[in-house]
C-alpha angles and dihedrals in degrees: 000000000000104000128050133178120197128173115242122203113221112203119187114240122237093253107012142329133035138281108215124202135172110222092202093051109052111209094021100122139146140157141222134198092219134024091253093050090046092055091050092047092047091054093047095048092046091051093050093043093053092043090053091049090050091049090051091047090240119154115251109232124233112264118245115237109257092236090058095058117105111221136179123247111281094027126103139191124241120187109227118203122197132184108210097196096083091037092056091046092051095046093046091053096043113122117242131189119246122184113223132187125220136155116282093237090056092049091049095050092044092052091047087055093046093242116183099227094193094052093047092049093048092049091047093052092047090051094043093052095038091237119173095211113104128210 
């Protein structure tokens, strides 16, 4: 599934801001100093939470209808909609660090010749695995 909508419970902080939780996703929590920031943060945390569940092959639960959520006085429910297509694309293309080991002499010569280690490694993996994706 590419689009999900989950209700977020916005609870006013003691001094300022909001604590935001997702009743259907225990542990999925964020906060925002303002309502606008809270809405942005709720969307971001929901995107990452669902992406992580997908990566771990966990089943995404059905969302509870907002009107069926019990809230405390002063709290309110905001439906948060996410489209996972751009999230998956961004996360799949995110650069990650990978430590590699090579002989000192090779490292020294490569650095003297201003070799881009990351680019060489990426090209090598693409070639080794016969991938069609280009750098």
